[in-house]
VOSEPA-593720 format. One record per atom (N, C-alpha, C, CB): residue number from 1; residue in one letter; x, y, z. Coordinates in pm, 1 decimal, always signed. Glycine has a CB too. Layout:
<pts>
n; res; px; py; pz
NUM; A; X; Y; Z
...
</pts>
This chain:
<pts>
n; res; px; py; pz
1; M; -676.1; +1924.3; +60.2
1; M; -546.7; +1923.3; -5.8
1; M; -505.9; +1778.7; -29.4
1; M; -439.8; +1998.7; +78.3
2; S; -478.9; +1742.0; -150.4
2; S; -438.8; +1603.4; -178.7
2; S; -289.3; +1591.1; -189.1
2; S; -503.2; +1553.4; -306.9
3; T; -238.1; +1492.5; -115.6
3; T; -97.6; +1469.5; -112.3
3; T; -57.8; +1358.7; -207.1
3; T; -54.2; +1438.0; +26.3
4; K; +62.1; +1367.7; -262.8
4; K; +109.1; +1265.0; -354.0
4; K; +126.9; +1130.6; -279.8
4; K; +242.1; +1309.0; -419.7
5; E; +97.7; +1028.4; -350.3
5; E; +113.8; +891.7; -294.8
5; E; +224.7; +822.4; -362.4
5; E; -13.3; +809.3; -308.6
6; P; +340.2; +808.7; -301.9
6; P; +454.5; +740.4; -366.0
6; P; +430.2; +593.0; -384.8
6; P; +580.2; +759.6; -284.5
7; M; +469.4; +541.9; -499.6
7; M; +455.1; +401.6; -526.9
7; M; +549.6; +364.8; -645.4
7; M; +304.9; +366.8; -558.7
8; T; +575.6; +239.6; -656.6
8; T; +654.7; +188.4; -764.2
8; T; +569.9; +169.5; -886.6
8; T; +720.8; +60.0; -725.2
9; E; +632.1; +146.4; -1002.6
9; E; +556.7; +111.9; -1126.4
9; E; +464.6; -9.4; -1102.5
9; E; +655.9; +80.9; -1244.5
10; Y; +522.0; -113.2; -1030.9
10; Y; +446.5; -232.3; -998.2
10; Y; +311.5; -194.9; -923.7
10; Y; +535.4; -327.2; -909.8
11; G; +324.9; -113.2; -820.2
11; G; +210.1; -75.1; -743.1
11; G; +108.8; +5.1; -825.9
11; G; +254.1; +4.1; -623.4
12; Y; +159.3; +92.1; -911.6
12; Y; +69.6; +169.8; -995.8
12; Y; -5.9; +78.6; -1095.9
12; Y; +149.5; +278.6; -1071.4
13; Q; +64.2; -13.8; -1156.4
13; Q; -0.8; -103.8; -1252.6
13; Q; -101.8; -192.9; -1180.3
13; Q; +104.8; -190.8; -1327.0
14; K; -73.8; -232.9; -1056.9
14; K; -165.0; -315.5; -983.0
14; K; -293.0; -241.9; -955.7
14; K; -102.8; -361.6; -855.0
15; L; -278.0; -112.9; -914.1
15; L; -398.8; -28.2; -885.1
15; L; -477.4; -4.6; -1015.1
15; L; -356.6; +112.0; -820.4
16; T; -413.4; +30.3; -1123.3
16; T; -485.5; +63.4; -1245.4
16; T; -549.1; -57.3; -1306.2
16; T; -394.4; +127.8; -1345.0
17; N; -485.5; -174.2; -1290.2
17; N; -550.0; -298.6; -1338.8
17; N; -675.3; -331.9; -1259.1
17; N; -451.8; -416.7; -1331.2
18; E; -667.9; -316.6; -1125.7
18; E; -786.6; -341.9; -1044.2
18; E; -898.2; -243.7; -1074.3
18; E; -751.5; -335.5; -897.2
19; L; -859.9; -115.1; -1089.8
19; L; -958.5; -15.5; -1126.0
19; L; -1027.4; -45.1; -1255.3
19; L; -896.0; +116.8; -1133.6
20; S; -952.5; -82.2; -1354.8
20; S; -1002.0; -114.6; -1485.4
20; S; -1098.5; -234.7; -1477.8
20; S; -885.0; -143.7; -1580.3
21; D; -1060.0; -337.2; -1404.7
21; D; -1143.6; -451.9; -1387.5
21; D; -1273.4; -421.0; -1321.8
21; D; -1073.9; -552.6; -1311.3
22; L; -1269.5; -330.9; -1215.2
22; L; -1388.1; -295.0; -1144.1
22; L; -1485.2; -217.6; -1232.9
22; L; -1352.3; -214.8; -1022.6
23; K; -1432.5; -126.5; -1315.4
23; K; -1515.1; -38.7; -1402.7
23; K; -1566.7; -112.0; -1523.0
23; K; -1435.2; +82.3; -1448.8
24; K; -1476.9; -199.1; -1586.2
24; K; -1519.4; -255.6; -1713.8
24; K; -1585.4; -391.3; -1703.6
24; K; -1403.6; -265.9; -1803.8
25; R; -1558.5; -462.3; -1592.7
25; R; -1617.4; -602.2; -1579.2
25; R; -1711.6; -611.5; -1459.5
25; R; -1503.0; -710.3; -1562.8
26; Q; -1656.7; -590.9; -1340.8
26; Q; -1733.3; -618.2; -1219.9
26; Q; -1857.7; -526.8; -1203.1
26; Q; -1642.3; -602.9; -1099.6
27; R; -1840.9; -399.9; -1224.5
27; R; -1953.5; -308.8; -1205.6
27; R; -2065.4; -337.6; -1308.5
27; R; -1905.6; -161.6; -1217.4
28; P; -2035.6; -347.0; -1439.8
28; P; -2139.7; -379.7; -1536.6
28; P; -2210.2; -510.3; -1509.5
28; P; -2082.0; -383.7; -1672.1
29; E; -2131.5; -613.3; -1465.7
29; E; -2195.0; -741.8; -1433.1
29; E; -2295.7; -725.6; -1313.1
29; E; -2083.8; -848.8; -1398.1
30; T; -2252.5; -649.6; -1214.3
30; T; -2336.1; -629.9; -1096.9
30; T; -2463.8; -548.1; -1132.6
30; T; -2254.4; -558.1; -985.8
31; V; -2449.3; -453.2; -1221.5
31; V; -2565.4; -377.4; -1266.7
31; V; -2670.6; -468.7; -1332.7
31; V; -2521.3; -267.9; -1365.0
32; I; -2615.4; -559.2; -1413.9
32; I; -2706.4; -660.9; -1480.1
32; I; -2770.7; -748.8; -1374.2
32; I; -2626.7; -752.1; -1583.6
33; E; -2698.3; -799.1; -1279.6
33; E; -2755.0; -876.6; -1166.0
33; E; -2860.3; -803.3; -1096.3
33; E; -2650.3; -913.5; -1067.3
34; L; -2837.6; -674.7; -1072.5
34; L; -2935.2; -586.8; -1002.0
34; L; -3064.5; -576.6; -1083.2
34; L; -2875.0; -443.0; -978.4
35; D; -3051.8; -557.8; -1211.5
35; D; -3167.5; -547.4; -1300.9
35; D; -3247.1; -675.7; -1300.2
35; D; -3123.4; -513.9; -1443.3
36; I; -3175.4; -788.9; -1311.5
36; I; -3238.2; -920.3; -1308.7
36; I; -3316.7; -942.0; -1175.3
36; I; -3129.8; -1030.6; -1327.0
37; A; -3247.3; -912.7; -1069.5
37; A; -3308.6; -927.6; -933.1
37; A; -3428.7; -837.1; -918.4
37; A; -3205.4; -894.8; -820.9
38; R; -3422.0; -715.1; -973.0
38; R; -3532.9; -616.4; -963.3
38; R; -3654.9; -672.9; -1038.1
38; R; -3490.1; -474.4; -1024.0
39; S; -3629.2; -740.9; -1145.5
39; S; -3740.4; -796.5; -1223.9
39; S; -3819.9; -909.4; -1158.1
39; S; -3687.7; -846.0; -1351.3
40; H; -3764.5; -961.5; -1047.0
40; H; -3827.5; -1072.1; -974.9
40; H; -3940.9; -1027.3; -885.4
40; H; -3725.4; -1144.4; -892.7
41; G; -3964.0; -899.4; -883.3
41; G; -4079.2; -853.8; -808.5
41; G; -4049.7; -788.8; -679.7
41; G; -4166.4; -962.3; -784.1
42; D; -4131.8; -807.7; -580.7
42; D; -4129.7; -742.8; -446.1
42; D; -3985.8; -724.6; -397.8
42; D; -4210.3; -827.9; -341.6
43; L; -3946.8; -595.9; -387.7
43; L; -3803.3; -563.3; -352.4
43; L; -3783.7; -573.6; -204.2
43; L; -3762.7; -419.4; -400.1
44; K; -3888.3; -569.3; -122.6
44; K; -3875.6; -574.4; +25.7
44; K; -3814.8; -707.0; +71.5
44; K; -4014.6; -554.7; +93.3
45; E; -3856.5; -814.9; +2.0
45; E; -3811.7; -943.7; +48.2
45; E; -3722.0; -1015.7; -55.5
45; E; -3932.0; -1029.1; +82.1
46; N; -3665.1; -936.6; -138.8
46; N; -3582.2; -993.1; -250.0
46; N; -3437.2; -982.7; -208.0
46; N; -3606.4; -916.5; -388.7
47; S; -3386.4; -1095.6; -157.3
47; S; -3246.3; -1100.5; -105.2
47; S; -3143.7; -1079.4; -217.6
47; S; -3218.9; -1237.7; -35.0
48; E; -3173.9; -1133.4; -336.9
48; E; -3085.4; -1113.2; -450.8
48; E; -3070.4; -963.4; -487.1
48; E; -3138.3; -1191.5; -571.3
49; Y; -3177.5; -892.4; -478.4
49; Y; -3174.9; -750.1; -513.4
49; Y; -3090.3; -678.7; -408.1
49; Y; -3321.0; -689.0; -521.1
50; H; -3115.9; -704.8; -281.9
50; H; -3042.2; -636.5; -173.4
50; H; -2892.0; -672.4; -180.0
50; H; -3101.5; -676.0; -33.1
51; A; -2858.9; -796.0; -207.5
51; A; -2715.0; -839.0; -217.1
51; A; -2650.2; -764.0; -336.3
51; A; -2702.4; -1000.4; -237.2
52; A; -2719.2; -759.2; -449.0
52; A; -2658.3; -691.3; -562.6
52; A; -2644.9; -550.9; -542.5
52; A; -2731.8; -712.8; -682.5
53; K; -2748.3; -484.3; -473.3
53; K; -2736.0; -340.9; -442.3
53; K; -2623.6; -309.6; -348.9
53; K; -2862.3; -289.9; -383.5
54; D; -2607.0; -397.7; -243.0
54; D; -2497.5; -382.4; -150.2
54; D; -2363.4; -398.8; -222.9
54; D; -2510.3; -483.6; -35.8
55; H; -2355.3; -495.6; -309.2
55; H; -2230.0; -522.5; -377.0
55; H; -2194.9; -405.6; -470.3
55; H; -2238.5; -655.4; -455.9
56; L; -2298.2; -346.3; -539.5
56; L; -2274.5; -233.1; -624.3
56; L; -2223.1; -108.1; -540.4
56; L; -2406.0; -199.4; -701.1
57; A; -2282.1; -92.9; -422.2
57; A; -2237.5; +21.9; -338.1
57; A; -2085.3; -7.2; -295.4
57; A; -2337.2; +39.5; -204.0
58; F; -2052.8; -132.2; -266.1
58; F; -1914.6; -164.5; -229.2
58; F; -1818.8; -134.4; -348.0
58; F; -1903.7; -315.4; -186.2
59; L; -1860.0; -178.4; -472.0
59; L; -1782.7; -156.9; -587.7
59; L; -1763.5; -4.5; -613.5
59; L; -1848.7; -225.8; -705.7
60; D; -1868.8; +69.8; -604.9
60; D; -1859.5; +218.2; -628.8
60; D; -1763.2; +279.8; -526.4
60; D; -2003.5; +288.2; -617.8
61; G; -1770.7; +232.6; -401.5
61; G; -1679.8; +291.2; -299.9
61; G; -1534.5; +253.3; -330.9
61; G; -1718.5; +242.5; -155.7
62; R; -1510.5; +130.5; -375.6
62; R; -1370.6; +93.3; -406.1
62; R; -1322.8; +159.4; -529.0
62; R; -1355.3; -55.2; -421.1
63; I; -1410.2; +182.5; -626.6
63; I; -1376.3; +261.0; -750.8
63; I; -1332.7; +403.7; -712.6
63; I; -1501.5; +267.6; -850.3
64; G; -1406.1; +463.8; -624.6
64; G; -1377.3; +597.4; -579.4
64; G; -1244.7; +603.0; -509.5
64; G; -1485.5; +647.1; -489.2
65; E; -1217.6; +507.0; -418.7
65; E; -1091.1; +494.6; -348.2
65; E; -972.8; +481.7; -436.5
65; E; -1095.0; +380.8; -259.4
66; L; -986.2; +384.2; -534.3
66; L; -879.2; +359.7; -624.8
66; L; -853.3; +475.3; -721.1
66; L; -907.2; +237.1; -699.9
67; S; -963.1; +540.3; -767.1
67; S; -949.1; +656.9; -853.7
67; S; -874.4; +767.3; -783.2
67; S; -1085.2; +706.9; -899.1
68; D; -903.8; +790.8; -652.6
68; D; -830.3; +888.4; -576.6
68; D; -685.7; +855.6; -566.4
68; D; -887.0; +901.8; -442.7
69; L; -652.4; +734.6; -538.5
69; L; -509.3; +687.0; -521.9
69; L; -439.6; +702.6; -655.0
69; L; -501.1; +533.9; -472.9
70; V; -500.7; +665.3; -768.3
70; V; -435.2; +676.0; -893.9
70; V; -411.2; +818.7; -932.3
70; V; -513.1; +607.7; -997.6
71; S; -507.0; +903.4; -894.4
71; S; -489.6; +1047.6; -931.5
71; S; -377.7; +1113.6; -850.4
71; S; -622.6; +1126.3; -909.2
72; R; -348.6; +1055.5; -733.2
72; R; -244.7; +1114.1; -649.6
72; R; -113.5; +1040.6; -658.6
72; R; -289.4; +1117.8; -507.9
73; A; -111.6; +936.7; -744.1
73; A; +10.7; +853.5; -757.1
73; A; +132.5; +927.9; -802.9
73; A; -13.6; +742.8; -851.8
74; Q; +240.2; +905.0; -738.9
74; Q; +371.1; +957.9; -776.5
74; Q; +456.3; +833.0; -796.7
74; Q; +432.9; +1058.7; -665.4
75; V; +473.0; +793.4; -923.6
75; V; +545.9; +669.9; -958.0
75; V; +694.1; +705.7; -942.7
75; V; +511.0; +616.7; -1107.8
76; I; +761.9; +626.0; -862.0
76; I; +901.0; +643.1; -832.4
76; I; +980.5; +522.3; -866.7
76; I; +919.7; +676.7; -691.2
77; N; +1090.5; +539.9; -938.8
77; N; +1181.9; +426.9; -969.3
77; N; +1296.3; +436.4; -869.3
77; N; +1236.1; +431.1; -1121.1
78; P; +1293.0; +356.1; -766.0
78; P; +1403.5; +364.6; -661.0
78; P; +1537.9; +322.4; -709.9
78; P; +1370.2; +278.5; -541.0
79; N; +1545.6; +262.2; -830.2
79; N; +1672.4; +225.8; -887.3
79; N; +1742.3; +344.9; -957.4
79; N; +1652.1; +112.1; -984.6
80; S; +1671.8; +458.4; -965.2
80; S; +1723.7; +575.4; -1040.3
80; S; +1805.9; +675.1; -954.9
80; S; +1607.1; +649.8; -1103.1
81; Y; +1821.7; +642.8; -825.8
81; Y; +1899.5; +732.5; -741.6
81; Y; +1978.7; +649.8; -634.0
81; Y; +1804.0; +838.2; -672.9
82; E; +2075.7; +722.0; -573.8
82; E; +2162.3; +662.2; -476.2
82; E; +2081.0; +630.9; -347.1
82; E; +2282.7; +756.6; -446.4
83; H; +2126.2; +538.6; -276.8
83; H; +2068.2; +499.4; -148.9
83; H; +2168.7; +516.1; -37.2
83; H; +2018.9; +355.5; -154.0
84; D; +2235.0; +630.1; -38.2
84; D; +2337.9; +658.5; +70.3
84; D; +2262.6; +696.8; +198.5
84; D; +2440.1; +778.4; +27.2
85; K; +2141.0; +743.4; +185.4
85; K; +2051.4; +772.5; +298.5
85; K; +1919.6; +698.5; +274.0
85; K; +2027.2; +928.8; +315.1
86; I; +1846.4; +677.8; +378.2
86; I; +1719.7; +605.6; +365.1
86; I; +1620.2; +690.8; +288.1
86; I; +1662.6; +567.8; +504.2
87; R; +1565.1; +627.0; +179.0
87; R; +1465.9; +690.8; +92.6
87; R; +1361.0; +584.3; +51.5
87; R; +1535.2; +755.4; -34.8
88; F; +1265.9; +638.5; -21.7
88; F; +1166.6; +546.5; -80.2
88; F; +1239.9; +435.5; -156.5
88; F; +1067.4; +623.6; -175.7
89; G; +1204.1; +313.0; -135.7
89; G; +1269.4; +202.6; -205.7
89; G; +1391.6; +142.5; -144.5
89; G; +1304.1; +245.6; -334.3
90; S; +1444.9; +211.2; -40.7
90; S; +1561.6; +161.0; +24.5
90; S; +1533.8; +35.0; +104.8
90; S; +1618.6; +265.7; +111.9
91; T; +1631.1; -57.0; +105.0
91; T; +1625.9; -170.2; +190.9
91; T; +1721.2; -140.7; +307.2
91; T; +1662.9; -301.7; +114.8
92; I; +1670.9; -155.1; +431.5
92; I; +1742.9; -115.2; +549.3
92; I; +1762.4; -235.6; +641.6
92; I; +1669.1; -2.2; +621.3
93; K; +1887.2; -255.1; +688.2
93; K; +1905.8; -357.0; +794.3
93; K; +1932.3; -274.6; +919.3
93; K; +2027.3; -462.3; +762.3
94; L; +1848.3; -306.2; +1020.7
94; L; +1856.1; -233.4; +1154.0
94; L; +1892.0; -334.0; +1260.0
94; L; +1717.9; -160.7; +1192.1
95; E; +1953.7; -278.5; +1364.5
95; E; +1981.3; -364.8; +1485.5
95; E; +1924.7; -287.5; +1605.5
95; E; +2142.4; -396.3; +1505.3
96; N; +1841.9; -358.9; +1680.4
96; N; +1785.0; -302.1; +1805.7
96; N; +1905.3; -304.2; +1900.0
96; N; +1654.9; -387.7; +1865.0
97; T; +1947.4; -190.1; +1945.5
97; T; +2068.2; -182.8; +2033.2
97; T; +2045.0; -250.7; +2168.0
97; T; +2108.9; -35.0; +2057.0
98; E; +1923.8; -255.7; +2214.8
98; E; +1893.1; -315.0; +2341.9
98; E; +1891.0; -466.6; +2337.2
98; E; +1762.8; -264.2; +2390.4
99; T; +1820.0; -519.9; +2233.2
99; T; +1803.2; -665.0; +2227.9
99; T; +1895.9; -736.6; +2132.1
99; T; +1664.7; -696.4; +2191.2
100; G; +1959.1; -659.4; +2042.6
100; G; +2052.3; -717.9; +1943.9
100; G; +1978.1; -775.2; +1821.8
100; G; +2136.6; -829.1; +2010.2
101; D; +1845.5; -771.3; +1825.7
101; D; +1767.8; -824.7; +1713.6
101; D; +1794.4; -745.2; +1588.2
101; D; +1618.5; -823.8; +1745.5
102; E; +1811.3; -815.2; +1479.4
102; E; +1830.2; -754.6; +1347.1
102; E; +1699.4; -758.0; +1265.0
102; E; +1943.3; -828.1; +1270.6
103; L; +1665.8; -650.9; +1199.9
103; L; +1546.5; -642.7; +1121.9
103; L; +1581.9; -592.6; +987.2
103; L; +1443.3; -555.5; +1186.8
104; T; +1514.0; -636.3; +881.8
104; T; +1536.5; -584.2; +749.9
104; T; +1396.8; -541.8; +688.7
104; T; +1610.8; -693.1; +660.2
105; Y; +1395.8; -417.9; +642.2
105; Y; +1275.0; -366.4; +583.1
105; Y; +1307.8; -299.2; +449.6
105; Y; +1205.6; -268.1; +678.9
106; T; +1208.0; -291.0; +360.2
106; T; +1210.8; -213.3; +239.3
106; T; +1102.5; -115.3; +243.3
106; T; +1200.2; -298.5; +117.7
107; I; +1128.8; +10.1; +217.6
107; I; +1020.2; +114.9; +219.2
107; I; +951.7; +123.9; +88.1
107; I; +1075.6; +253.2; +254.7
108; V; +818.9; +99.9; +86.4
108; V; +740.9; +99.2; -34.6
108; V; +614.6; +183.1; -18.2
108; V; +705.9; -43.1; -73.5
109; G; +533.8; +195.1; -118.4
109; G; +407.3; +270.5; -110.9
109; G; +309.9; +199.5; -19.7
109; G; +344.9; +288.7; -251.2
110; S; +207.6; +270.6; +26.1
110; S; +116.2; +214.7; +123.3
110; S; +30.7; +102.0; +63.1
110; S; +27.0; +324.5; +179.0
111; T; +6.8; +107.6; -69.1
111; T; -73.1; +2.0; -130.3
111; T; +13.3; -124.9; -162.4
111; T; -139.7; +56.3; -260.0
112; E; +145.2; -106.8; -152.0
112; E; +240.1; -211.5; -181.1
112; E; +290.3; -285.8; -55.9
112; E; +355.8; -153.0; -254.7
113; S; +258.6; -232.2; +59.4
113; S; +318.0; -279.6; +184.3
113; S; +275.5; -417.9; +215.3
113; S; +282.6; -190.0; +298.0
114; N; +358.7; -498.1; +274.7
114; N; +336.1; -633.6; +315.9
114; N; +436.5; -663.1; +428.9
114; N; +351.2; -733.5; +195.0
115; P; +399.8; -627.8; +546.5
115; P; +493.6; -642.2; +662.5
115; P; +547.1; -786.2; +678.0
115; P; +422.0; -600.2; +794.2
116; D; +469.5; -882.0; +639.3
116; D; +523.9; -1022.7; +649.7
116; D; +638.5; -1045.9; +561.4
116; D; +419.2; -1124.9; +616.7
117; R; +645.5; -972.1; +450.2
117; R; +758.5; -981.1; +357.1
117; R; +866.2; -876.8; +380.1
117; R; +709.0; -969.0; +217.4
118; G; +848.8; -793.3; +487.2
118; G; +944.2; -690.2; +511.1
118; G; +922.5; -564.7; +432.9
118; G; +1074.5; -739.9; +484.2
119; L; +808.8; -551.5; +370.9
119; L; +775.1; -432.9; +291.4
119; L; +689.1; -343.2; +373.9
119; L; +704.0; -470.0; +159.8
120; I; +744.6; -229.8; +416.1
120; I; +665.2; -135.1; +499.1
120; I; +641.2; -8.5; +428.6
120; I; +733.3; -105.5; +629.7
121; S; +518.9; +42.5; +462.6
121; S; +471.3; +164.8; +393.0
121; S; +557.5; +285.8; +427.9
121; S; +323.7; +194.1; +429.6
122; Y; +574.2; +369.1; +325.6
122; Y; +640.5; +498.7; +342.3
122; Y; +577.8; +584.3; +448.7
122; Y; +640.0; +573.2; +213.9
123; H; +446.9; +565.4; +473.4
123; H; +377.1; +647.0; +571.3
123; H; +379.2; +595.3; +714.0
123; H; +239.0; +661.9; +529.7
124; T; +437.3; +481.7; +738.2
124; T; +440.8; +430.3; +875.5
124; T; +529.5; +517.1; +964.0
124; T; +490.9; +285.1; +877.2
125; P; +499.4; +521.3; +1092.4
125; P; +586.6; +595.5; +1180.7
125; P; +732.6; +550.3; +1174.4
125; P; +536.6; +583.9; +1320.5
126; L; +759.7; +423.5; +1163.6
126; L; +893.1; +374.3; +1156.5
126; L; +965.1; +430.8; +1033.6
126; L; +892.3; +223.1; +1154.4
127; S; +897.9; +421.3; +917.0
127; S; +961.6; +478.8; +793.9
127; S; +987.4; +624.7; +807.5
127; S; +874.6; +456.2; +671.3
128; Q; +887.3; +700.4; +847.8
128; Q; +898.7; +844.9; +860.4
128; Q; +1018.5; +884.4; +949.9
128; Q; +767.9; +902.7; +917.4
129; Q; +1037.6; +810.1; +1056.0
129; Q; +1149.5; +845.9; +1148.0
129; Q; +1282.9; +804.6; +1098.9
129; Q; +1129.0; +785.0; +1281.7
130; L; +1290.2; +706.3; +1005.0
130; L; +1414.2; +660.0; +951.0
130; L; +1460.9; +737.1; +826.2
130; L; +1401.4; +516.5; +919.4
131; L; +1367.6; +798.4; +750.9
131; L; +1396.0; +869.9; +631.8
131; L; +1511.1; +972.0; +650.2
131; L; +1271.3; +938.3; +585.3
132; G; +1607.0; +971.0; +559.6
132; G; +1714.6; +1068.9; +563.9
132; G; +1832.3; +1027.4; +648.8
132; G; +1662.7; +1197.2; +613.6
133; H; +1818.7; +918.9; +718.0
133; H; +1935.1; +872.5; +805.2
133; H; +2021.2; +776.4; +721.2
133; H; +1883.1; +797.4; +942.1
134; G; +2150.3; +758.7; +763.3
134; G; +2239.3; +675.9; +689.2
134; G; +2303.3; +566.4; +771.8
134; G; +2342.3; +758.5; +628.5
135; E; +2379.9; +485.1; +705.9
135; E; +2451.0; +371.0; +776.1
135; E; +2531.8; +421.8; +890.4
135; E; +2544.4; +292.9; +679.5
136; G; +2536.9; +342.0; +996.2
136; G; +2610.9; +377.0; +1114.1
136; G; +2547.2; +468.1; +1212.2
136; G; +2730.0; +433.6; +1075.9
137; E; +2441.1; +525.5; +1174.4
137; E; +2367.1; +618.0; +1266.2
137; E; +2282.0; +539.0; +1361.5
137; E; +2277.5; +717.8; +1186.9
138; E; +2267.2; +594.8; +1480.9
138; E; +2174.1; +543.8; +1578.6
138; E; +2049.4; +634.8; +1586.3
138; E; +2242.9; +532.4; +1716.4
139; V; +1937.4; +575.9; +1573.9
139; V; +1812.5; +648.0; +1568.1
139; V; +1713.4; +603.4; +1675.3
139; V; +1751.6; +631.5; +1432.7
140; T; +1664.0; +700.6; +1752.5
140; T; +1566.4; +669.2; +1852.3
140; T; +1428.0; +676.8; +1792.1
140; T; +1579.2; +762.0; +1971.1
141; I; +1359.3; +559.3; +1785.9
141; I; +1227.2; +554.2; +1718.5
141; I; +1119.4; +548.2; +1822.5
141; I; +1216.0; +432.1; +1622.5
142; K; +1016.5; +625.7; +1811.5
142; K; +906.0; +626.5; +1895.7
142; K; +800.8; +533.2; +1829.7
142; K; +854.6; +771.7; +1918.6
143; L; +770.6; +419.1; +1896.8
143; L; +682.8; +322.0; +1847.0
143; L; +564.2; +306.8; +1947.8
143; L; +758.5; +189.1; +1823.5
144; P; +449.1; +245.7; +1911.0
144; P; +345.5; +222.4; +2006.5
144; P; +390.7; +145.0; +2131.4
144; P; +236.2; +150.4; +1940.3
145; S; +491.9; +62.4; +2115.6
145; S; +541.5; -17.7; +2228.4
145; S; +642.2; +60.5; +2311.7
145; S; +605.6; -147.5; +2178.0
146; G; +669.4; +186.1; +2272.4
146; G; +764.8; +273.6; +2342.4
146; G; +885.1; +304.5; +2259.0
146; G; +809.1; +211.2; +2471.5
147; Q; +979.0; +381.0; +2314.9
147; Q; +1097.2; +419.0; +2237.7
147; Q; +1197.1; +308.3; +2230.4
147; Q; +1161.7; +540.3; +2296.3
148; Q; +1255.4; +297.4; +2113.0
148; Q; +1364.3; +195.7; +2096.4
148; Q; +1473.4; +263.3; +2015.2
148; Q; +1312.6; +60.4; +2023.5
149; I; +1591.4; +217.4; +2038.6
149; I; +1705.7; +272.3; +1967.0
149; I; +1755.9; +167.3; +1865.0
149; I; +1819.8; +313.3; +2067.4
150; F; +1773.5; +208.2; +1742.0
150; F; +1818.5; +120.8; +1639.5
150; F; +1945.2; +175.0; +1574.2
150; F; +1710.0; +100.5; +1537.8
151; E; +2040.3; +86.3; +1546.6
151; E; +2153.4; +128.1; +1468.6
151; E; +2125.3; +78.2; +1320.8
151; E; +2291.4; +68.7; +1530.3
152; I; +2150.9; +170.7; +1232.9
152; I; +2135.4; +143.6; +1090.2
152; I; +2261.9; +73.7; +1041.4
152; I; +2108.5; +275.6; +1009.1
153; L; +2250.2; -55.8; +1012.2
153; L; +2368.2; -133.4; +970.8
153; L; +2391.2; -119.9; +825.8
153; L; +2354.0; -279.1; +1006.1
154; E; +2285.5; -108.5; +744.8
154; E; +2301.6; -106.5; +595.2
154; E; +2183.1; -37.1; +532.4
154; E; +2314.8; -252.1; +536.2
155; V; +2213.4; +42.1; +434.3
155; V; +2107.3; +105.0; +347.2
155; V; +2148.4; +73.2; +205.9
155; V; +2092.7; +266.4; +369.6
156; I; +2067.9; +1.9; +133.7
156; I; +2100.4; -36.6; -4.6
156; I; +1972.1; -35.4; -91.9
156; I; +2167.7; -179.1; -7.3
157; Y; +1993.7; -50.6; -218.5
157; Y; +1877.8; -76.7; -308.5
157; Y; +1890.5; -215.5; -361.2
157; Y; +1870.0; +25.8; -426.9
158; I; +1786.1; -294.1; -340.6
158; I; +1779.5; -431.8; -392.3
158; I; +1647.6; -435.7; -473.4
158; I; +1783.1; -544.5; -272.1
159; E; +1645.8; -499.0; -589.7
159; E; +1524.5; -507.9; -665.3
159; E; +1408.7; -562.1; -577.7
159; E; +1546.7; -596.6; -787.9
160; I; +1302.2; -493.4; -569.2
160; I; +1189.1; -526.5; -473.6
160; I; +1110.8; -642.1; -526.1
160; I; +1092.6; -404.6; -452.0
161; Q; +1096.1; -745.1; -442.0
161; Q; +1018.6; -868.2; -482.2
161; Q; +889.9; -850.4; -408.0
161; Q; +1093.3; -1011.4; -444.9
162; F; +782.1; -819.4; -485.6
162; F; +645.6; -799.7; -427.7
162; F; +573.1; -932.9; -416.3
162; F; +561.0; -701.3; -515.3
163; E; +605.9; -1022.9; -500.8
163; E; +537.5; -1155.8; -504.5
163; E; +636.7; -1262.0; -509.0
163; E; +443.9; -1169.8; -623.2
164; E; +608.3; -1384.4; -466.8
164; E; +694.9; -1493.6; -480.5
164; E; +684.2; -1566.3; -616.9
164; E; +668.9; -1586.0; -371.1
</pts>
């Protein structure tokens, strides 16, 4: 059973551009490299041949992975709905009730996530446990480091900045 993969238009374009480049440029170039290396003779000791063959296998695997993601893509415009509760595309400000630390995250698709920039995947345990909650609520989150209680300080939509 294939499940839908939520992502923004940005994430979808990024995936389809990479897939197109792999199919139309990188794979054909690698096939040519493989043919040239094959023409050099003895394949047992032909490192160029083995490298090209390995690279082609890698490209085919990546093409399959991206094709699957694109076929399951559910492009969502998080600007098109209210963010009164935590949803895909919401920016959330949380406070750890024990430490007082404040954290800010934006929930995005798995292929768009970048924890260093505060972009976390829709599929992470943190996101899944926060979805549907609103401002002012306290939520007990089960994390690998143990249970932590967070107060949701703010739930808003801010234009998502994927790159600087």
